[in-house]
C-alpha positions in Angstrom: 94.1 28.0 -61.0 95.6 28.5 -64.5 93.1 31.6 -64.6 95.3 33.1 -61.7 98.6 33.1 -63.8 96.4 34.9 -66.5 94.9 37.9 -64.6 97.3 37.9 -61.2 100.6 38.9 -63.0 101.5 41.9 -64.9 103.2 40.9 -67.5 100.5 37.5 -66.8 102.1 34.2 -67.1 99.6 33.1 -69.5 98.9 35.1 -72.7 94.7 35.0 -73.0 93.3 33.3 -75.8 97.0 31.0 -76.3 96.0 28.0 -74.3 94.8 24.6 -75.0 93.2 21.8 -73.6 93.8 18.4 -75.1 93.2 15.0 -75.2 90.2 15.1 -72.7 88.1 12.6 -72.0 85.1 14.5 -69.7 85.0 18.1 -69.1 86.8 19.6 -66.4 84.3 19.3 -63.7 80.6 20.2 -63.0 78.0 18.6 -64.7 77.2 20.9 -68.1 78.7 23.3 -70.3 79.0 25.7 -67.6 82.4 24.2 -66.8 83.9 25.5 -69.7 82.5 29.3 -69.1 86.2 30.2 -67.2 88.4 28.6 -70.3 86.4 30.8 -72.5 86.6 33.7 -71.3 90.1 32.8 -71.3 90.3 32.3 -74.6 91.5 28.3 -74.4 90.3 25.8 -76.9 89.5 21.8 -76.0 90.6 18.7 -77.9 88.5 16.0 -76.9 89.6 12.7 -77.2 87.2 11.9 -79.9 88.7 14.8 -82.3 91.7 13.2 -81.6 90.3 10.3 -83.3 89.2 12.1 -86.2 91.2 14.4 -87.1 94.0 12.5 -86.3 97.2 13.6 -84.5 98.5 16.5 -88.1 94.6 17.9 -87.2 95.6 18.5 -83.4 99.1 20.5 -84.4 97.4 22.3 -87.1 94.7 23.3 -84.2 97.5 24.1 -81.5 99.0 26.2 -83.9 96.2 28.4 -85.5 94.8 28.8 -81.8 98.3 29.6 -79.9 100.6 30.6 -83.1 104.0 30.4 -83.7 105.7 33.7 -82.5 105.4 33.4 -78.4 106.8 30.7 -75.9 104.8 28.2 -75.1 104.4 25.4 -72.2 103.9 22.6 -72.7 102.2 19.8 -70.4 101.8 16.2 -71.9 100.0 13.3 -69.0 100.5 10.0 -70.0 96.9 9.2 -69.4 96.0 10.4 -72.7 97.7 7.7 -74.6 96.3 4.4 -75.4 95.8 2.3 -72.6 96.4 -0.5 -75.3 99.7 1.1 -76.2 
């Protein structure tokens, strides 16, 4: 339903090309890469859990800032499920 916030309001509640999914363990739904077409159209970027292992927390922050920028307010939601089960 994020797409609705980017198209149904003027001005949009979510700015185009300013959203990030971080900590994804699987596709958002569906069975293939078509699952990401809507996200790509809206300008979302994705950071998978495996990416976090490879680039670290600093790399995740840099990737988010490079995509979103620093000039507009952002909404941040952090799901507890992305944390390690061993913590």
